[in-house]
BALUM-726554 format. One line per field, with one value per residue (C-alpha): residue number from 0; residue in one letter; x, y, z. Coordinates in steps of 0.001 Angstrom, whole numbers, plus 500000, padded with zeros to 6 digits. Example, Ala and Ser with C-alpha at 12.3 -4.5 7.8 and 13.67 -1.06 7.14 Angstrom:
<rs>
nr (0 | 1) .
rest (a | s) .
c1 (512300 | 513670) .
c2 (495500 | 498940) .
c3 (507800 | 507140) .
</rs>
This chain:
<rs>
nr (0 | 1 | 2 | 3 | 4 | 5 | 6 | 7 | 8 | 9 | 10 | 11 | 12 | 13 | 14 | 15 | 16 | 17 | 18 | 19 | 20 | 21 | 22 | 23 | 24 | 25 | 26 | 27 | 28 | 29 | 30 | 31 | 32 | 33 | 34 | 35 | 36 | 37 | 38 | 39 | 40 | 41 | 42 | 43 | 44 | 45 | 46 | 47 | 48 | 49 | 50 | 51 | 52 | 53 | 54 | 55 | 56 | 57 | 58 | 59 | 60 | 61 | 62 | 63 | 64 | 65 | 66 | 67 | 68 | 69 | 70 | 71 | 72 | 73 | 74 | 75 | 76 | 77 | 78 | 79 | 80 | 81 | 82 | 83 | 84 | 85 | 86 | 87 | 88 | 89 | 90 | 91 | 92 | 93 | 94 | 95 | 96 | 97 | 98 | 99 | 100 | 101 | 102 | 103 | 104 | 105 | 106 | 107 | 108 | 109 | 110 | 111 | 112 | 113 | 114 | 115 | 116 | 117 | 118 | 119 | 120 | 121 | 122 | 123 | 124 | 125 | 126 | 127 | 128 | 129 | 130 | 131 | 132 | 133 | 134 | 135 | 136 | 137 | 138 | 139 | 140 | 141 | 142 | 143 | 144 | 145 | 146 | 147 | 148 | 149 | 150 | 151 | 152 | 153 | 154 | 155 | 156 | 157 | 158 | 159 | 160 | 161 | 162 | 163 | 164 | 165 | 166 | 167 | 168 | 169 | 170 | 171 | 172 | 173 | 174 | 175 | 176 | 177 | 178 | 179 | 180 | 181 | 182 | 183 | 184 | 185 | 186 | 187 | 188 | 189 | 190 | 191 | 192 | 193 | 194 | 195 | 196 | 197 | 198 | 199 | 200 | 201 | 202 | 203 | 204 | 205 | 206 | 207 | 208 | 209 | 210 | 211 | 212 | 213 | 214 | 215 | 216 | 217 | 218 | 219 | 220 | 221 | 222 | 223 | 224 | 225 | 226 | 227 | 228 | 229 | 230 | 231 | 232 | 233 | 234 | 235 | 236 | 237 | 238 | 239 | 240 | 241 | 242 | 243 | 244 | 245 | 246 | 247 | 248 | 249 | 250 | 251 | 252 | 253 | 254 | 255 | 256 | 257 | 258 | 259 | 260 | 261 | 262 | 263 | 264 | 265 | 266 | 267 | 268 | 269 | 270 | 271 | 272 | 273 | 274 | 275 | 276 | 277 | 278 | 279 | 280 | 281 | 282 | 283 | 284 | 285 | 286 | 287 | 288 | 289 | 290 | 291 | 292 | 293 | 294 | 295 | 296 | 297 | 298 | 299 | 300 | 301 | 302 | 303 | 304 | 305 | 306 | 307 | 308 | 309 | 310 | 311 | 312 | 313 | 314 | 315 | 316 | 317 | 318 | 319 | 320 | 321 | 322 | 323 | 324 | 325 | 326 | 327 | 328 | 329 | 330 | 331 | 332 | 333 | 334 | 335 | 336 | 337 | 338 | 339 | 340 | 341 | 342 | 343 | 344 | 345 | 346 | 347 | 348 | 349 | 350 | 351 | 352 | 353 | 354 | 355 | 356 | 357 | 358 | 359 | 360 | 361 | 362 | 363 | 364 | 365 | 366 | 367 | 368 | 369 | 370 | 371 | 372 | 373 | 374 | 375 | 376 | 377 | 378 | 379 | 380 | 381 | 382 | 383 | 384 | 385 | 386 | 387 | 388 | 389 | 390 | 391 | 392 | 393 | 394 | 395 | 396 | 397 | 398 | 399 | 400 | 401 | 402 | 403 | 404 | 405 | 406 | 407 | 408 | 409 | 410 | 411 | 412 | 413 | 414 | 415 | 416 | 417 | 418 | 419 | 420 | 421) .
rest (x | x | x | x | x | x | x | x | x | x | x | x | x | x | x | x | x | x | x | x | x | x | x | x | x | x | x | x | x | x | x | x | x | x | x | x | x | x | x | x | x | x | x | x | x | x | x | x | x | x | x | x | x | x | x | x | x | x | x | x | x | x | x | x | x | x | x | x | x | x | x | x | x | x | x | x | x | x | x | x | x | x | x | x | x | x | x | x | x | x | x | x | x | x | x | x | x | x | x | x | x | x | x | x | x | x | x | x | x | x | x | x | x | x | x | x | x | x | x | x | x | x | x | x | x | x | x | x | x | x | x | x | x | x | x | x | x | x | x | x | x | x | x | x | x | x | x | x | x | x | x | x | x | x | x | x | x | x | x | x | x | x | x | x | x | x | x | x | x | x | x | x | x | x | x | x | x | x | x | x | x | x | x | x | x | x | x | x | x | x | x | x | x | x | x | x | x | x | x | x | x | x | x | x | x | x | x | x | x | x | x | x | x | x | x | x | x | x | x | x | x | x | x | x | x | x | x | x | x | x | x | x | x | x | x | x | x | x | x | x | x | x | x | x | x | x | x | x | x | x | x | x | x | x | x | x | x | x | x | x | x | x | x | x | x | x | x | x | x | x | x | x | x | x | x | x | x | x | x | x | x | x | x | x | x | x | x | x | x | x | x | x | x | x | x | x | x | x | x | x | x | x | x | x | x | x | x | x | x | x | x | x | x | x | x | x | x | x | x | x | x | x | x | x | x | x | x | x | x | x | x | x | x | x | x | x | x | x | x | x | x | x | x | x | x | x | x | x | x | x | x | x | x | x | x | x | x | x | x | x | x | x | x | x | x | x | x | x | x | x | x | x | x | x | x | x | x | x | x | x | x | x | x | x | x | x | x | x | x | x | x | x | x | x | x | x | x | x | x | x | x | x | x | x | x | x | x | x | x | x | x | x | x | x | x | x | x | x | x | x | x | x) .
c1 (326808 | 328104 | 328127 | 330290 | 332821 | 332579 | 333157 | 336243 | 337923 | 337370 | 339192 | 342144 | 342358 | 342164 | 344676 | 346929 | 346806 | 347374 | 350789 | 351912 | 351299 | 353382 | 356655 | 356407 | 356899 | 359830 | 361111 | 360744 | 363001 | 366206 | 369248 | 372458 | 375605 | 375976 | 372189 | 372082 | 370171 | 367076 | 365671 | 363250 | 365603 | 367563 | 364854 | 363477 | 363151 | 365119 | 364818 | 368608 | 369939 | 373408 | 373429 | 375978 | 373927 | 371368 | 369113 | 366046 | 365122 | 368084 | 368034 | 370926 | 370337 | 371447 | 375139 | 374931 | 378430 | 380219 | 381115 | 377975 | 378230 | 375284 | 376509 | 373294 | 374062 | 372162 | 372725 | 372925 | 375599 | 378576 | 381122 | 379490 | 379933 | 383509 | 384028 | 382645 | 385581 | 387251 | 384540 | 384812 | 388222 | 387579 | 384979 | 387252 | 390170 | 388532 | 386590 | 383949 | 384617 | 382378 | 380335 | 379069 | 375919 | 375432 | 371685 | 369350 | 365877 | 365243 | 363478 | 364901 | 364559 | 366775 | 369353 | 369674 | 369899 | 372645 | 374458 | 373973 | 375406 | 377383 | 381119 | 381410 | 378045 | 379290 | 382130 | 380387 | 380588 | 378808 | 374524 | 372182 | 369449 | 366954 | 363439 | 364269 | 361676 | 362676 | 366517 | 367118 | 364852 | 366796 | 369645 | 368038 | 370903 | 370167 | 373603 | 375121 | 377186 | 376564 | 378024 | 376238 | 378648 | 376844 | 379924 | 380372 | 377903 | 375661 | 376024 | 375727 | 379385 | 379907 | 378363 | 380620 | 381210 | 382750 | 385878 | 386315 | 385839 | 389605 | 391507 | 393017 | 389262 | 387726 | 390760 | 389742 | 385921 | 387066 | 389648 | 386833 | 388704 | 387303 | 386804 | 388216 | 386791 | 384743 | 380854 | 378505 | 375938 | 373261 | 371171 | 367974 | 365904 | 368282 | 366551 | 368474 | 365721 | 366026 | 368481 | 372428 | 371888 | 368975 | 367940 | 367446 | 364130 | 365504 | 362219 | 361962 | 359664 | 362164 | 362770 | 360910 | 364478 | 368347 | 371167 | 374143 | 376865 | 378448 | 380797 | 380687 | 382473 | 381197 | 377494 | 378020 | 376005 | 374638 | 374921 | 376613 | 374731 | 374533 | 371692 | 370612 | 366672 | 365077 | 362508 | 360008 | 358364 | 361050 | 362985 | 366026 | 368112 | 369853 | 373074 | 374143 | 376778 | 377100 | 379902 | 382119 | 385606 | 387728 | 388718 | 385207 | 384831 | 387796 | 386821 | 383227 | 384533 | 387964 | 387477 | 385986 | 383276 | 385630 | 384477 | 386616 | 389765 | 391389 | 392739 | 396249 | 395574 | 395139 | 398249 | 398633 | 401158 | 401052 | 399627 | 397808 | 395715 | 393709 | 392001 | 393050 | 392195 | 394733 | 394064 | 395580 | 392680 | 389107 | 386669 | 384146 | 387353 | 389044 | 385290 | 384535 | 388445 | 388090 | 385057 | 382727 | 379333 | 378827 | 375268 | 374332 | 371644 | 371443 | 369244 | 367120 | 369163 | 372491 | 373481 | 375511 | 378755 | 378414 | 377594 | 381464 | 382385 | 381023 | 382293 | 385942 | 386054 | 385129 | 387270 | 390176 | 388625 | 387941 | 389183 | 392495 | 392432 | 392963 | 392402 | 393862 | 393873 | 397080 | 399383 | 401731 | 405262 | 404433 | 405960 | 403609 | 402646 | 402620 | 401005 | 401274 | 400876 | 403909 | 402460 | 400220 | 397835 | 396451 | 396357 | 398086 | 396579 | 392889 | 389724 | 386971 | 383395 | 384663 | 387101 | 386982 | 388034 | 391565 | 390669 | 388313 | 391515 | 393598 | 390365 | 390859 | 394641 | 394033 | 391106 | 391955 | 395243 | 396709 | 400333 | 400912 | 401485 | 398931 | 398334 | 398316 | 396724 | 398856 | 397927 | 395782 | 392951 | 389947 | 388838 | 390970 | 389789 | 392157 | 391787 | 393298 | 392178 | 391226 | 393512 | 395602 | 399041 | 402268 | 404221 | 404813 | 407012 | 403927 | 401948 | 403919 | 404728 | 400917 | 400347 | 402615 | 401382 | 398021 | 401253 | 401323 | 403983 | 404487 | 407224 | 407645 | 408085 | 407381 | 403771 | 402577 | 399116 | 395626 | 396110 | 394318 | 396864 | 395168 | 397489 | 396990 | 397159 | 397982) .
c2 (086775 | 084288 | 087313 | 089115 | 085951 | 085929 | 089632 | 089340 | 086572 | 087996 | 091563 | 089657 | 087036 | 090489 | 092323 | 089292 | 089044 | 092977 | 092380 | 089521 | 091343 | 094328 | 091826 | 090158 | 094032 | 094484 | 090753 | 092092 | 094923 | 095332 | 095948 | 097602 | 097961 | 099504 | 098069 | 096048 | 092842 | 093310 | 090797 | 089287 | 088045 | 086867 | 084902 | 083380 | 079826 | 078320 | 075142 | 073540 | 070360 | 068346 | 069574 | 068330 | 067579 | 066652 | 069341 | 070581 | 073632 | 076339 | 080243 | 083099 | 083835 | 080264 | 081499 | 085008 | 086845 | 084960 | 086030 | 084833 | 084360 | 083584 | 082115 | 082530 | 079973 | 077195 | 073627 | 074822 | 077292 | 075542 | 078979 | 078715 | 074693 | 074861 | 077612 | 075083 | 073007 | 076655 | 077761 | 074371 | 074717 | 078460 | 077161 | 074617 | 076623 | 079570 | 076801 | 078555 | 082013 | 082151 | 079873 | 079888 | 078872 | 078063 | 079293 | 078270 | 079284 | 075737 | 072591 | 070084 | 066925 | 069048 | 069763 | 066700 | 065171 | 067449 | 066024 | 062344 | 062870 | 065502 | 064941 | 068271 | 067702 | 063986 | 065651 | 068774 | 069316 | 072706 | 072782 | 074351 | 076751 | 075658 | 076686 | 080177 | 082690 | 085873 | 085966 | 086424 | 089551 | 091505 | 090641 | 091474 | 090393 | 088919 | 087681 | 083987 | 083412 | 086302 | 086065 | 088499 | 089094 | 089956 | 090623 | 089519 | 092415 | 092197 | 094495 | 093920 | 094012 | 093436 | 091882 | 090288 | 087445 | 084216 | 085226 | 087448 | 084343 | 084693 | 083896 | 087360 | 088775 | 087022 | 088098 | 091427 | 091397 | 089540 | 092134 | 094799 | 096330 | 099685 | 097431 | 098609 | 096133 | 096745 | 095768 | 093380 | 095412 | 093969 | 095879 | 094655 | 097097 | 096398 | 095476 | 094622 | 095066 | 098629 | 100789 | 101933 | 105966 | 107898 | 111023 | 114406 | 116634 | 119207 | 120326 | 118381 | 115221 | 112260 | 110558 | 107568 | 105500 | 106327 | 104507 | 104355 | 102244 | 102935 | 101851 | 102438 | 101405 | 098199 | 098547 | 097664 | 094782 | 093580 | 090296 | 089671 | 089701 | 089116 | 089401 | 090482 | 092171 | 093384 | 095970 | 095516 | 098448 | 100979 | 099122 | 098450 | 095658 | 095898 | 094400 | 094387 | 093066 | 093801 | 093834 | 091728 | 091535 | 092726 | 089311 | 088267 | 091398 | 091248 | 087156 | 088529 | 090535 | 088425 | 085195 | 082228 | 081623 | 081071 | 077605 | 076503 | 077570 | 077004 | 079672 | 078570 | 079635 | 083412 | 085544 | 088747 | 091072 | 093837 | 093930 | 090870 | 091644 | 094294 | 091034 | 088157 | 088454 | 086580 | 085374 | 088516 | 090937 | 090034 | 089682 | 092676 | 095012 | 093322 | 093673 | 097242 | 098272 | 095503 | 095245 | 096947 | 097390 | 097537 | 098674 | 098950 | 099848 | 099804 | 099114 | 096054 | 094256 | 094573 | 090894 | 089620 | 089825 | 093387 | 093824 | 091701 | 094329 | 097158 | 096249 | 095675 | 099041 | 100342 | 098245 | 099988 | 103348 | 103575 | 100748 | 100617 | 096770 | 094363 | 090786 | 088066 | 084339 | 082750 | 079795 | 080257 | 078055 | 076992 | 074524 | 071603 | 068563 | 065664 | 062485 | 059531 | 055805 | 053659 | 050563 | 051031 | 053509 | 051383 | 051705 | 049263 | 049782 | 047823 | 050509 | 050907 | 052049 | 055770 | 055806 | 058698 | 059452 | 060509 | 063814 | 064762 | 064741 | 066506 | 069185 | 069162 | 069966 | 072616 | 074250 | 073830 | 073528 | 077003 | 076220 | 073350 | 074349 | 073709 | 069650 | 067551 | 064305 | 062366 | 058710 | 058898 | 057153 | 059639 | 057020 | 055873 | 055951 | 056268 | 056225 | 059294 | 061548 | 064901 | 066789 | 069760 | 067570 | 068828 | 069727 | 068200 | 065107 | 063990 | 064346 | 062033 | 059563 | 058896 | 059249 | 056210 | 053746 | 054173 | 053369 | 056900 | 058694 | 062836 | 064610 | 068880 | 069164 | 072874 | 072608 | 075135 | 075336 | 078047 | 080876 | 084343 | 087017 | 090400 | 093386 | 097335 | 099912 | 103663) .
c3 (902004 | 899380 | 896954 | 898739 | 899078 | 895506 | 894890 | 897168 | 895727 | 892127 | 893730 | 895137 | 891385 | 889474 | 891827 | 891489 | 887377 | 887600 | 889177 | 887541 | 884319 | 885588 | 886493 | 883648 | 881781 | 883836 | 882910 | 879161 | 879820 | 877438 | 879801 | 879230 | 879960 | 883554 | 884149 | 887893 | 886767 | 888638 | 891309 | 889032 | 886955 | 889576 | 890649 | 887490 | 886867 | 884770 | 882810 | 882211 | 881257 | 881534 | 885485 | 887263 | 890071 | 887777 | 888471 | 886205 | 887546 | 888830 | 889188 | 888517 | 892426 | 893084 | 891300 | 893045 | 893885 | 891018 | 887387 | 885372 | 881558 | 879878 | 876607 | 873922 | 871299 | 869376 | 867519 | 864438 | 865295 | 864366 | 865730 | 868789 | 869145 | 868209 | 871220 | 874055 | 874855 | 875688 | 877487 | 879667 | 879645 | 881351 | 883762 | 885241 | 885524 | 887647 | 888837 | 891812 | 890788 | 888265 | 886195 | 882314 | 880982 | 877225 | 877197 | 873706 | 872854 | 871932 | 873388 | 875792 | 873711 | 870911 | 873408 | 874453 | 871073 | 870598 | 873850 | 872903 | 869390 | 868697 | 869515 | 871135 | 873571 | 874166 | 876757 | 877517 | 881381 | 881760 | 882542 | 879591 | 879948 | 877541 | 876478 | 876882 | 875796 | 878465 | 878941 | 875078 | 875232 | 878689 | 876493 | 872723 | 870469 | 866472 | 865607 | 868094 | 869698 | 872278 | 875471 | 878397 | 881575 | 884850 | 887356 | 891065 | 892197 | 889986 | 886809 | 883414 | 882675 | 878715 | 876027 | 872995 | 870765 | 872222 | 871100 | 873849 | 876406 | 877372 | 880919 | 880636 | 879731 | 882916 | 885170 | 884684 | 885372 | 888489 | 889704 | 888586 | 886273 | 883811 | 880612 | 876697 | 874687 | 872121 | 873144 | 870808 | 869823 | 867157 | 864578 | 865186 | 862603 | 859294 | 856178 | 853574 | 851055 | 851429 | 849817 | 851636 | 849915 | 850720 | 849160 | 851431 | 850749 | 848627 | 847756 | 844534 | 844382 | 844336 | 841424 | 839794 | 839596 | 840569 | 839083 | 841009 | 842332 | 846198 | 848863 | 852610 | 855815 | 857918 | 859378 | 862882 | 864562 | 860886 | 859800 | 856209 | 853365 | 849970 | 847454 | 843619 | 843981 | 840377 | 840130 | 837816 | 838226 | 838313 | 835652 | 837769 | 839542 | 843094 | 843769 | 847380 | 849649 | 853267 | 855505 | 852883 | 852816 | 850502 | 849563 | 848706 | 846808 | 844817 | 844139 | 843291 | 840549 | 839115 | 840094 | 840873 | 844036 | 847732 | 848430 | 845044 | 846489 | 850200 | 851752 | 851169 | 847498 | 848155 | 848106 | 849414 | 847900 | 850711 | 853953 | 854869 | 858041 | 855693 | 854030 | 856355 | 860301 | 862844 | 866143 | 867559 | 866627 | 867467 | 864772 | 865425 | 865804 | 862593 | 860897 | 861644 | 859681 | 856930 | 855577 | 853406 | 852022 | 848353 | 846905 | 843040 | 841440 | 837543 | 834614 | 834499 | 831494 | 833508 | 833783 | 836272 | 834524 | 834120 | 837284 | 838710 | 835819 | 837469 | 840897 | 839363 | 838327 | 841532 | 843562 | 841475 | 841547 | 845322 | 847616 | 845456 | 845251 | 842302 | 841972 | 839546 | 838781 | 838269 | 838445 | 840990 | 841845 | 845453 | 848305 | 848525 | 850366 | 847954 | 849133 | 847264 | 847345 | 848315 | 846886 | 843422 | 844436 | 847533 | 851519 | 853156 | 856774 | 857244 | 857270 | 860159 | 860052 | 860413 | 857341 | 855507 | 851701 | 851396 | 849551 | 852516 | 854756 | 852097 | 852543 | 855783 | 855598 | 853179 | 855087 | 859206 | 859621 | 858709 | 859575 | 856353 | 853363 | 850357 | 849454 | 846964 | 846382 | 843741 | 844611 | 841134 | 843005 | 844302 | 846293 | 848224 | 851828 | 855335 | 858952 | 859658 | 862075 | 861217 | 864007 | 864603 | 863676 | 865634 | 862489 | 859049 | 860135 | 862543 | 859509 | 857512 | 859950 | 860362 | 856627 | 856282 | 858735 | 855606 | 852890 | 852107 | 851188 | 852271 | 850452 | 850316 | 846546 | 844321 | 842264 | 839685 | 841436 | 840804 | 843410 | 843489 | 843783 | 845810 | 845547 | 846272 | 843369 | 843185) .
</rs>
């Protein structure tokens, strides 16, 4: 009798394990736009922190009937964090009609540290799903941010970047409108180490080495990347630049590394929209139109300078562009000391170098002219807050509190000029 009981228990356990394995397999099946979210996903237990009711576990089923937006992110993704205040504002604006969840594979302790120490994290009022191992496979992606839109009827409506999270787009989904958006779809199998050119089987054996240079249009779903690879067996060096802007390619060919110049030092003599994205067009749409892949394989003795010269000729020949570093007279914000290189306001523990504040103006406040520190003292510190000042007059008032004078004057500065050629 004991043997029979043991047999029945073991048979039941095996059946349970088999059913559980089947559930796990169905859970990990990637979903496509238009698919209905499976019940197993709705009822999947999810770890959560920062919940308004202090819950530690939830299910998506708790929010069924709303528009659910899963915002895949990580604590090291600056663009994801930058978008969080906007996501919180949208959540507050639409209230119970939607639920936005930042979601990460990172542990609870890492997320807690982010909430306690990061300025954005401290004010965040969205519940965060952490320790995810399943949803990232159900909604596969390689690049973040990655938004998953599940409409109120339980259909996977869209996958996008965080920039698509806008009031009008949310309203379109709530209204069950047909979407004309460009969906985000990452390529999971791209190998940057493989040449962009391949050779068809024409009956002849493949050559040992092929030297070439080539441009292609944008590769959808592939992260921008660049590098140099040397193959000593083939006696060749490969230079590649994947999904690069025309501006960055021109800088490599004609100028200095981009970090040495601020965005305000670039001058486009033709249509600037081809070379500098504005908020009026989505990043992915702009990238498809105006980024390129460049691949060049040359003899192993080629130097980086020779590759730059080759790229220069290819840009002129194929893309019809050329660049140049020149001194240009432009209207600038000139910052000077009122009294002998001193700042009069007492400094707090949060003070920053004036030079860092000038960098912030030049790289983060697009509406202001290029700023120059002419105090003669690179060690001056200020309590000025790095924020978007309303206008130049407002900025000048704040600088005056530190004994600094801001004026608008012409100066000859280094610029990088990009122009189209015939």
